[in-house]
LUMMI-426199 format. One line per 3 residues: number of its first residue (from 1); their letters; for each residue x, y, z of N, C-alpha, C. Coordinates in pm, 1 decimal, padded with zeros to 6 digits. Layout:
<nodes>
NUM	A	X/Y/Z/X/Y/Z/X/Y/Z  ...
</nodes>
This chain:
<nodes>
1	MKI	09680.3/10374.2/10527.2/09589.5/10261.4/10542.8/09653.2/10154.9/10631.5  09570.6/10095.8/10716.1/09616.2/09987.1/10801.7/09556.5/09855.4/10753.3  09637.0/09751.4/10758.4/09590.8/09617.8/10721.2/09596.2/09530.6/10845.5
4	FMY	09481.3/09487.8/10893.3/09472.9/09403.1/11012.4/09487.9/09255.9/10972.5  09562.6/09182.1/11051.9/09580.2/09038.9/11028.7/09517.0/08958.9/11141.8  09420.8/08874.3/11104.3/09355.9/08783.7/11198.6/09380.0/08639.4/11154.7
7	HNI	09361.9/08547.8/11248.2/09364.6/08405.9/11215.9/09230.3/08341.5/11253.4  09206.3/08326.3/11382.6/09081.8/08263.9/11428.4/08991.7/08364.5/11498.6  08864.2/08362.6/11462.1/08762.6/08437.3/11537.1/08682.9/08331.6/11612.3
10	DIP	08728.2/08303.2/11732.9/08672.0/08191.5/11808.0/08726.6/08195.1/11950.8  08671.0/08109.6/12033.8/08720.5/08092.7/12170.6/08807.8/07967.9/12172.9  08935.2/07979.3/12210.2/09024.3/07863.4/12204.2/08990.2/07758.2/12308.9
13	LKE	09012.2/07632.3/12270.6/09000.1/07524.9/12367.1/09115.0/07532.6/12467.1  09095.3/07477.2/12584.2/09195.6/07484.7/12689.5/09329.9/07427.7/12645.4  09324.6/07319.4/12566.1/09448.7/07253.9/12527.1/09521.2/07321.9/12411.5
16	AKL	09458.0/07422.0/12350.0/09519.0/07490.2/12235.9/09637.3/07575.6/12279.0  09744.1/07568.0/12200.8/09858.3/07655.5/12223.8/09846.8/07777.2/12133.1  09930.2/07877.4/12158.3/09927.1/08003.0/12084.2/09786.4/08063.6/12082.5
19	KSL	09732.8/08083.7/12199.9/09596.9/08139.2/12212.0/09587.2/08282.5/12161.0  09701.4/08346.0/12138.9/09700.9/08481.9/12084.3/09642.2/08484.9/11942.9  09639.6/08369.7/11876.3/09584.0/08363.0/11740.5/09432.2/08369.4/11738.9
22	YVK	09370.9/08356.0/11855.7/09224.9/08355.8/11866.2/09173.9/08490.6/11917.3  09084.8/08551.3/11842.3/09012.9/08670.4/11888.6/08868.5/08627.5/11912.9  08820.5/08648.4/12032.3/08683.1/08608.8/12064.6/08585.0/08686.4/11975.5
25	PSK	08477.7/08621.4/11930.3/08380.4/08690.4/11845.3/08327.8/08820.3/11905.4  08305.7/08821.6/12035.1/08255.3/08944.0/12099.6/08357.4/09057.0/12091.5  08484.6/09022.6/12105.8/08591.1/09122.9/12093.4/08599.7/09175.2/11950.2
28	FET	08590.7/09083.4/11855.8/08597.2/09121.4/11715.0/08483.4/09215.3/11679.1  08363.9/09183.6/11726.2/08250.1/09271.2/11697.4/08268.9/09408.3/11759.9  08318.0/09413.8/11880.4/08342.5/09543.1/11946.4/08443.8/09624.9/11867.6
31	QLK	08547.6/09559.4/11817.2/08648.9/09630.7/11738.5/08587.0/09695.3/11615.3  08507.7/09618.6/11540.9/08445.1/09673.7/11420.2/08346.9/09784.6/11455.1  08268.1/09762.2/11559.0/08167.1/09859.2/11598.6/08229.5/09992.8/11636.1
34	VLK	08332.8/09990.1/11718.3/08397.2/10113.0/11765.2/08473.4/10182.0/11652.3  08546.5/10105.3/11574.1/08621.8/10165.7/11464.2/08528.5/10231.1/11362.8  08414.2/10167.8/11339.2/08317.9/10226.4/11245.6/08261.8/10357.3/11302.1
37	KLG	08233.9/10358.4/11432.1/08184.1/10480.8/11496.0/08286.9/10593.4/11489.9  08414.3/10555.4/11488.8/08522.2/10653.8/11481.4/08549.7/10700.1/11338.4  08471.6/10647.9/11243.9/08481.7/10695.5/11106.6/08573.6/10616.7/11015.7
40	YNF	08614.0/10498.7/11059.0/08699.1/10415.8/10974.6/08615.0/10337.1/10873.8  08671.3/10319.1/10755.2/08607.4/10240.3/10650.4/08681.0/10107.6/10634.7  08606.0/09999.9/10619.7/08665.1/09868.5/10597.3/08660.8/09841.4/10447.6
43	VKT	08777.8/09848.2/10385.1/08785.7/09855.0/10239.7/08821.6/09720.3/10176.3  08825.6/09720.8/10043.3/08865.8/09603.0/09965.8/09008.4/09621.9/09915.1  09067.3/09514.1/09862.9/09205.8/09524.2/09816.9/09220.6/09621.0/09699.6
46	EDL	09115.5/09638.8/09622.6/09123.5/09733.5/09510.6/09147.6/09876.1/09559.6  09116.2/09900.8/09686.3/09137.2/10033.7/09743.6/09280.2/10056.9/09789.5  09365.9/09954.3/09781.3/09506.0/09971.7/09818.5/09572.6/10078.2/09731.8
49	ENN	09529.1/10087.9/09607.8/09587.3/10185.7/09515.8/09556.5/10329.0/09561.1  09439.9/10348.5/09623.0/09399.3/10482.3/09666.2/09463.4/10522.3/09798.0  09485.5/10422.6/09885.7/09549.0/10444.8/10015.6/09483.2/10559.7/10092.5
52	QKK	09351.7/10549.2/10110.1/09277.9/10654.3/10178.7/09303.4/10652.2/10329.2  09297.8/10769.3/10387.8/09312.0/10779.4/10533.3/09188.2/10719.7/10601.6  09207.8/10674.5/10723.1/09100.9/10613.2/10803.2/09038.6/10493.4/10731.4
55	SIL	09124.9/10419.3/10661.4/09079.8/10297.6/10594.7/09150.0/10176.3/10654.9  09076.5/10067.0/10668.6/09130.8/09943.6/10724.4/09092.8/09827.5/10633.3  09190.9/09745.9/10599.8/09165.9/09622.2/10526.1/09177.0/09506.6/10624.1
58	LTF	09069.1/09430.0/10636.5/09067.2/09314.4/10726.1/09114.9/09191.6/10650.0  09221.7/09127.5/10698.3/09271.6/09006.4/10633.7/09267.5/08889.8/10732.1  09235.7/08771.9/10678.4/09223.5/08651.4/10760.1/09306.4/08540.8/10697.1
61	DDG	09405.7/08492.5/10769.5/09494.1/08389.3/10717.5/09438.7/08249.1/10743.4  09453.4/08162.7/10645.3/09435.7/08017.5/10657.7/09297.6/07963.6/10624.6  09195.3/08046.3/10611.8/09064.1/07996.9/10569.5/08995.9/07904.5/10668.0
64	FKD	09006.6/07936.2/10797.1/08945.0/07851.5/10899.2/08792.0/07857.2/10892.9  08731.3/07747.6/10934.4/08585.3/07739.4/10934.2/08521.8/07841.5/11028.3  08594.9/07880.9/11133.4/08535.6/07978.9/11224.8/08518.1/08115.4/11158.0
67	FYD	08587.2/08138.7/11044.8/08558.5/08260.7/10969.6/08415.2/08255.7/10919.9  08379.0/08143.3/10861.8/08243.6/08124.6/10808.0/08139.1/08130.2/10920.3  08168.1/08063.5/11031.1/08071.5/08052.0/11140.7/08059.1/08179.8/11222.7
70	NAL	08172.1/08244.1/11251.3/08173.5/08353.5/11348.7/08205.1/08492.0/11291.4  08304.8/08498.7/11201.7/08346.4/08630.3/11152.0/08251.9/08686.5/11046.8  08209.7/08603.0/10953.6/08127.5/08650.6/10842.2/08000.0/08721.5/10887.8
73	PII	07922.1/08664.3/10981.9/07800.1/08735.2/11025.0/07828.8/08873.6/11083.8  07940.0/08887.9/11153.4/07976.3/09017.1/11213.3/08019.1/09115.4/11105.4  08098.3/09067.7/11010.7/08142.3/09152.7/10899.9/08022.4/09204.0/10820.4
76	KKY	07926.8/09115.6/10794.5/07807.3/09156.8/10720.4/07723.0/09254.5/10801.8  07714.6/09232.2/10932.2/07635.1/09318.8/11019.5/07681.3/09463.5/11011.9  07813.9/09482.4/10999.4/07868.5/09617.9/10996.6/07905.5/09663.4/10855.7
79	NAN	07851.5/09593.5/10756.1/07874.9/09629.3/10615.7/08022.9/09648.5/10585.4  08104.8/09561.4/10642.7/08248.8/09569.2/10623.4/08291.5/09480.2/10507.2  08419.7/09485.8/10474.6/08478.5/09401.0/10372.0/08596.0/09325.2/10432.9
82	AIV	08640.6/09220.5/10365.1/08754.0/09143.0/10415.9/08807.4/09055.0/10304.4  08928.0/09002.4/10326.9/08985.2/08902.0/10237.3/09034.1/08784.4/10321.1  09008.9/08664.5/10270.8/09052.1/08542.2/10337.9/09155.5/08473.4/10249.4
85	FVP	09270.9/08439.4/10307.5/09376.6/08371.2/10234.2/09367.0/08221.0/10258.9  09346.0/08146.3/10150.8/09313.6/08004.5/10158.2/09428.2/07917.2/10107.3  09470.8/07816.0/10183.9/09562.5/07714.9/10131.6/09482.6/07616.5/10046.6
88	AGL	09482.3/07640.2/09916.0/09385.1/07577.2/09825.9/09390.6/07425.1/09825.8  09506.5/07367.2/09848.4/09517.9/07222.7/09845.9/09469.3/07154.1/09971.5  09434.2/07232.1/10073.2/09389.8/07175.9/10201.4/09245.1/07210.7/10233.3
91	VGS	09174.4/07268.8/10138.6/09034.9/07307.3/10160.0/08954.1/07187.4/10209.3  08874.9/07209.3/10314.6/08792.4/07103.7/10370.6/08866.0/07013.1/10467.6  08993.6/07043.6/10489.7/09075.7/06961.6/10579.3/09095.3/07034.2/10713.2
94	FNQ	09216.6/07036.6/10761.3/09247.8/07103.1/10887.6/09390.1/07158.8/10878.5  09436.8/07222.3/10983.5/09569.0/07286.7/10983.2/09681.9/07183.8/10988.9  09699.5/07114.5/10879.0/09799.8/07007.9/10873.4/09941.2/07060.3/10895.0
97	WDY	09963.4/07188.4/10865.6/10099.0/07244.4/10872.5/10147.4/07269.2/11015.9  10054.7/07282.9/11111.5/10102.0/07314.7/11247.2/10017.8/07255.3/11360.6  09931.4/07158.1/11327.8/09840.6/07105.9/11431.5/09916.3/07038.1/11545.7
100	EKL	10030.7/06979.4/11515.2/10109.0/06916.2/11622.1/10169.1/07020.7/11714.8  10217.7/07128.6/11654.8/10275.8/07237.9/11733.8/10169.9/07306.9/11819.1  10051.0/07324.7/11762.0/09944.2/07396.7/11832.3/09858.9/07306.6/11921.1
103	NIR	09881.4/07177.0/11908.7/09812.2/07079.2/11993.4/09662.3/07073.0/11966.5  09622.0/07112.7/11846.5/09478.7/07111.1/11813.6/09460.1/07113.7/11661.9  09358.1/07040.9/11616.1/09322.0/07043.6/11474.9/09210.9/07145.8/11454.5
106	KKL	09238.5/07243.5/11370.2/09141.1/07348.5/11343.1/09082.6/07327.7/11203.3  08952.3/07317.1/11195.6/08886.0/07291.3/11067.5/08901.8/07408.4/10971.2  08921.6/07373.5/10844.3/08923.5/07472.9/10737.6/08789.2/07470.1/10664.5
109	MNW	08754.8/07581.6/10603.2/08632.5/07586.4/10523.2/08641.7/07487.8/10407.1  08526.8/07430.8/10368.8/08521.7/07348.1/10248.5/08487.2/07437.2/10129.0  08484.6/07377.0/10010.2/08461.2/07458.6/09890.4/08323.0/07523.0/09890.1
112	EEI	08224.1/07452.5/09938.9/08088.6/07509.0/09943.2/08085.5/07634.1/10030.3  08151.4/07627.1/10143.5/08155.9/07743.1/10234.3/08235.8/07857.1/10174.3  08346.6/07825.7/10109.3/08427.3/07929.9/10045.4/08348.0/07999.3/09935.1
115	KRV	08274.0/07921.8/09859.0/08190.9/07979.9/09753.3/08082.2/08069.8/09811.1  08024.0/08029.9/09922.6/07921.9/08113.7/09987.6/07983.1/08243.1/10039.3  08101.6/08230.8/10098.8/08172.8/08348.1/10149.4/08200.6/08445.7/10035.4
118	YKE	08246.2/08390.5/09923.4/08276.1/08474.4/09806.8/08148.6/08542.8/09754.7  08037.6/08469.5/09750.8/07910.9/08527.9/09704.2/07861.2/08638.0/09796.7  07904.5/08632.4/09922.9/07866.8/08736.2/10019.9/07954.3/08861.4/10006.6
121	GIE	08046.1/08860.1/09912.0/08127.6/08978.5/09886.5/08265.3/08977.1/09950.1  08300.1/08865.0/10013.5/08431.8/08853.4/10075.1/08532.6/08811.3/09968.7  08647.8/08876.8/09967.5/08751.7/08841.0/09871.5/08824.5/08714.1/09916.6
124	IGS	08872.8/08640.4/09819.0/08951.8/08520.5/09846.0/09090.3/08538.8/09783.9  09193.1/08507.7/09861.3/09329.6/08514.7/09811.6/09399.4/08381.7/09832.6  09515.3/08367.1/09770.7/09591.2/08242.7/09782.8/09686.9/08246.1/09901.1
127	HTL	09695.2/08130.6/09968.0/09790.5/08109.2/10076.5/09871.8/07983.6/10044.0  09901.8/07966.4/09912.5/09966.9/07849.9/09853.6/09872.9/07729.2/09851.7  09928.5/07612.7/09820.6/09851.1/07488.4/09821.3/09849.6/07423.6/09959.3
130	THP	09969.8/07415.9/10021.8/09982.8/07336.3/10145.1/10047.4/07410.3/10262.1  10063.0/07545.1/10249.1/10114.4/07626.5/10360.1/10259.1/07590.2/10400.7  10351.6/07579.0/10304.9/10490.1/07548.9/10341.1/10571.3/07675.6/10369.3
133	FLT	10691.3/07657.4/10425.1/10791.0/07764.0/10427.7/10848.9/07770.3/10286.5  10814.0/07872.3/10212.2/10848.8/07876.6/10070.2/10999.2/07885.8/10044.5  11072.9/07948.0/10135.1/11217.7/07960.4/10113.1/11292.2/07831.9/10148.6
136	KIP	11222.8/07736.2/10208.5/11288.7/07613.9/10253.7/11259.4/07493.0/10165.1  11191.0/07516.5/10053.9/11161.4/07408.2/09960.2/11224.0/07442.7/09825.5  11243.0/07343.4/09736.8/11301.0/07371.8/09604.5/11221.5/07477.6/09529.2
139	KER	11290.9/07555.7/09448.6/11226.8/07666.5/09376.5/11110.6/07619.4/09289.9  11127.3/07505.1/09223.2/11020.8/07455.0/09135.5/10895.2/07417.4/09215.0  10915.9/07363.5/09335.4/10800.0/07330.4/09418.4/10732.7/07458.4/09468.1
142	AKK	10813.9/07557.1/09504.3/10757.5/07685.6/09548.4/10676.3/07749.1/09435.8  10729.9/07739.9/09314.5/10659.2/07794.7/09197.9/10524.2/07726.3/09179.9  10522.7/07594.8/09197.8/10397.9/07518.5/09185.8/10298.6/07558.8/09294.1
145	EIQ	10345.3/07574.7/09417.0/10259.4/07616.1/09528.5/10193.9/07750.8/09499.2  10271.1/07840.5/09440.1/10225.0/07976.8/09413.9/10131.0/07982.2/09292.9  10170.9/07915.6/09185.0/10092.7/07922.5/09060.9/09968.8/07833.0/09063.7
148	DSK	09986.3/07709.5/09109.9/09874.9/07614.3/09104.7/09761.7/07651.4/09200.5  09796.9/07714.0/09313.4/09692.4/07756.9/09407.2/09606.8/07866.2/09344.8  09670.2/07954.6/09271.5/09597.5/08061.3/09201.9/09499.9/08002.5/09101.1
151	KML	09550.1/07906.9/09020.9/09465.7/07846.3/08918.3/09350.3/07767.6/08980.4  09377.8/07694.8/09088.3/09274.1/07615.8/09153.5/09162.5/07705.1/09207.5  09199.4/07812.6/09273.1/09099.9/07905.6/09327.6/09020.9/07972.6/09216.0
154	EDM	09090.3/08010.0/09109.3/09021.4/08073.7/08996.4/08924.2/07977.5/08929.5  08964.1/07852.1/08916.0/08875.8/07752.8/08854.6/08752.1/07727.1/08941.3  08772.0/07721.7/09072.0/08661.3/07691.3/09162.7/08565.3/07808.9/09179.9
157	LST	08618.6/07931.2/09173.4/08536.4/08049.8/09200.2/08501.2/08129.0/09073.8  08559.7/08090.4/08962.3/08534.3/08159.9/08834.4/08559.5/08310.2/08845.5  08674.5/08344.1/08905.2/08712.8/08483.9/08918.7/08864.7/08493.1/08921.7
160	EIT	08917.6/08610.3/08893.0/09062.4/08629.4/08899.9/09106.0/08640.7/09045.3  09211.4/08570.8/09082.2/09269.2/08581.0/09216.1/09390.0/08674.0/09208.8  09380.6/08786.0/09273.5/09483.8/08890.6/09258.8/09578.0/08899.8/09378.3
163	CFC	09542.4/08833.6/09489.5/09618.3/08852.9/09613.3/09681.1/08724.1/09664.4  09799.8/08739.2/09720.0/09875.4/08626.2/09774.2/09924.2/08663.2/09913.8  09934.1/08562.6/09999.4/09985.9/08584.1/10134.6/10093.9/08479.6/10161.8
166	YPY	10212.6/08525.2/10201.1/10324.7/08434.7/10227.5/10300.4/08356.1/10356.7  10292.1/08222.2/10349.8/10276.1/08144.7/10473.6/10389.9/08172.3/10571.3  10356.1/08191.7/10695.1/10451.3/08223.8/10802.3/10522.7/08357.8/10778.9
169	GDY	10483.2/08429.8/10675.3/10555.8/08551.4/10639.8/10692.6/08521.4/10582.1  10712.2/08397.4/10533.6/10842.4/08351.2/10487.4/10858.9/08375.1/10337.5  10951.6/08464.5/10303.4/10978.0/08491.2/10161.7/11114.2/08558.2/10147.2
172	NET	11163.7/08562.0/10024.6/11283.4/08637.3/09989.4/11261.4/08694.2/09849.4  11362.1/08750.9/09790.1/11344.7/08812.2/09658.2/11302.0/08709.8/09553.2  11357.4/08589.3/09560.7/11323.2/08484.6/09464.6/11175.3/08449.0/09474.2
175	IRD	11126.1/08430.4/09596.8/10984.7/08397.4/09618.3/10896.2/08513.4/09574.5  10935.7/08634.0/09610.5/10857.4/08751.9/09569.6/10845.9/08759.8/09418.0  10956.8/08732.2/09349.5/10955.1/08738.2/09202.4/10866.8/08628.7/09142.4
178	LVI	10860.8/08512.6/09207.3/10771.2/08406.2/09160.8/10624.8/08448.3/09173.8  10594.2/08521.0/09279.2/10458.0/08571.8/09300.4/10422.3/08672.7/09191.0  10517.1/08759.4/09158.7/10494.8/08857.4/09051.1/10475.2/08785.7/08917.7
181	EAG	10561.6/08687.7/08892.5/10556.1/08610.4/08767.5/10424.3/08535.7/08752.3  10366.8/08492.1/08864.1/10241.0/08417.0/08860.6/10121.2/08505.0/08825.4  10138.7/08636.6/08833.5/10031.6/08727.7/08792.3/09949.9/08788.8/08904.2
184	YKY	09995.9/08773.3/09028.2/09927.3/08839.9/09139.6/09954.8/08990.9/09134.7  09864.3/09068.5/09190.4/09881.2/09213.8/09196.2/09933.7/09260.6/09331.5  09902.1/09183.3/09437.0/09940.8/09220.7/09572.4/09985.4/09096.7/09649.4
187	AFT	10080.1/09116.9/09741.4/10122.0/09007.2/09829.3/10145.7/09062.2/09969.1  10102.5/08984.7/10068.4/10101.5/09030.3/10206.8/10201.5/08952.7/10292.4  10271.6/09026.6/10377.5/10370.4/08968.7/10468.0/10313.3/08965.5/10610.1
190	TKE	10397.6/08922.8/10704.1/10360.6/08931.4/10846.1/10442.6/09040.3/10915.1  10515.0/09119.7/10836.7/10593.5/09229.0/10894.0/10499.6/09335.9/10948.5  10534.4/09389.2/11063.3/10449.9/09488.2/11129.7/10464.3/09624.5/11063.9
193	GSL	10350.5/09686.2/11033.7/10354.6/09819.8/10976.5/10230.3/09849.7/10894.9  10227.5/09969.6/10839.8/10113.4/10016.0/10760.0/10144.6/10002.7/10611.4  10045.7/10032.5/10529.0/10067.0/10030.1/10384.8/10172.7/10133.3/10346.2
196	EQS	10168.7/10248.0/10411.1/10265.0/10354.8/10381.6/10408.0/10312.0/10411.7  10423.6/10222.3/10507.0/10556.8/10176.7/10546.5/10603.9/10056.0/10464.9  10519.2/10007.4/10375.6/10554.2/09891.7/10293.2/10641.5/09934.5/10175.9
199	DNF	10735.0/09847.7/10137.4/10828.1/09881.5/10029.4/10760.2/09882.7/09893.1  10663.9/09792.0/09873.7/10593.6/09782.4/09746.4/10468.9/09696.6/09767.1  10392.3/09675.7/09659.1/10266.5/09601.3/09670.4/10287.3/09450.3/09683.6
202	YEI	10411.1/09405.2/09678.3/10438.7/09262.0/09695.7/10505.4/09232.3/09830.1  10513.5/09335.4/09913.0/10568.0/09319.9/10047.5/10487.4/09406.9/10144.5  10355.7/09387.2/10139.9/10265.7/09470.2/10218.6/10271.7/09429.7/10365.9
205	KRI	10293.7/09529.1/10449.3/10301.5/09505.2/10594.1/10161.6/09505.5/10655.6  10148.5/09435.2/10767.3/10019.4/09426.3/10834.5/10035.7/09442.5/10985.5  09923.4/09453.3/11052.5/09921.1/09462.3/11198.3/09848.1/09339.6/11251.0
208	MIS	09919.9/09253.5/11321.9/09854.0/09136.8/11379.4/09767.1/09180.1/11496.8  09642.2/09138.2/11495.6/09551.5/09167.3/11606.6/09547.4/09043.6/11696.8  09616.4/09053.5/11807.1/09623.9/08941.8/11901.7/09495.0/08930.4/11982.0
211	GFY	09462.4/08807.7/12018.8/09345.8/08785.7/12104.1/09363.9/08842.1/12243.0  09487.9/08875.1/12277.2/09517.1/08931.4/12409.0/09508.9/09083.9/12411.3  09491.9/09144.5/12294.1/09487.4/09291.0/12288.6/09356.8/09343.8/12346.3
214	SLP	09369.2/09447.1/12427.5/09251.9/09520.3/12474.2/09204.6/09612.4/12362.3  09082.7/09663.0/12374.4/09031.9/09757.1/12273.3/09121.4/09880.2/12261.6  09164.5/09941.8/12373.9/09254.9/10057.2/12362.0/09382.8/10025.2/12285.2
217	KVL	09435.7/09904.5/12301.3/09556.1/09869.8/12228.4/09530.0/09856.0/12078.4  09414.5/09799.7/12041.9/09378.6/09788.6/11902.0/09364.8/09929.5/11841.1  09301.0/10018.6/11916.3/09284.6/10156.4/11868.6/09419.7/10226.0/11855.4
220	WKT	09509.4/10199.4/11948.6/09642.5/10258.8/11943.5/09717.6/10207.2/11820.2  09706.6/10077.6/11793.3/09772.4/10020.1/11676.6/09716.4/10081.0/11546.8  09589.7/10125.1/11554.4/09524.1/10181.5/11436.8/09574.3/10321.5/11405.8
223	II	09605.4/10398.5/11507.3/09638.7/10540.0/11484.9/09787.9/10568.5/11475.0  09871.6/10476.5/11523.7/10016.6/10505.6/11519.5/10072.3/10488.9/11377.7
</nodes>
């Protein structure tokens, strides 16, 4: 199984840095359309246990509003599934963790939009409260980021939150153990690779889909 990692489904503004984080909506739709024609299934996290061939899990980091505006209609059009990792303490705000570095403020979904996304069948996972480097803050604060975000999302959505995503892909054994202790079932990294190449369900590898990738490159990343 392959796990795709996306950030923004949108067209970047000229002043935006790291344009590789943006996949144009037309490109995203073409990717889903072609992969579906090739017999790939877009699965849910519960299917990680089965690890079926020709399966793809679509993951979206940070809970940007362009997911709601641009990605969701395309995902629904192709009867696909996805999970969005939300920094629960910043819902309705913007990318406070890196807007200076990226030279642009990117809107995050508000609670109403997140609830609508969830009702449409999209999974929601935790991306901490405030998107910190977890290994660079005190252990007790990291524990709070991991545990409190889970509780906040569960309270707002009235459902169990089973998935966690390490901000920046930053973690170590201590952080991983805090995620396990908090009661998550799965945790996702930014390490490149497939589910088969992952060490365990708390260090799941993914494939970043860059906005600069051509369709052939996306297909190549899918089959290798």
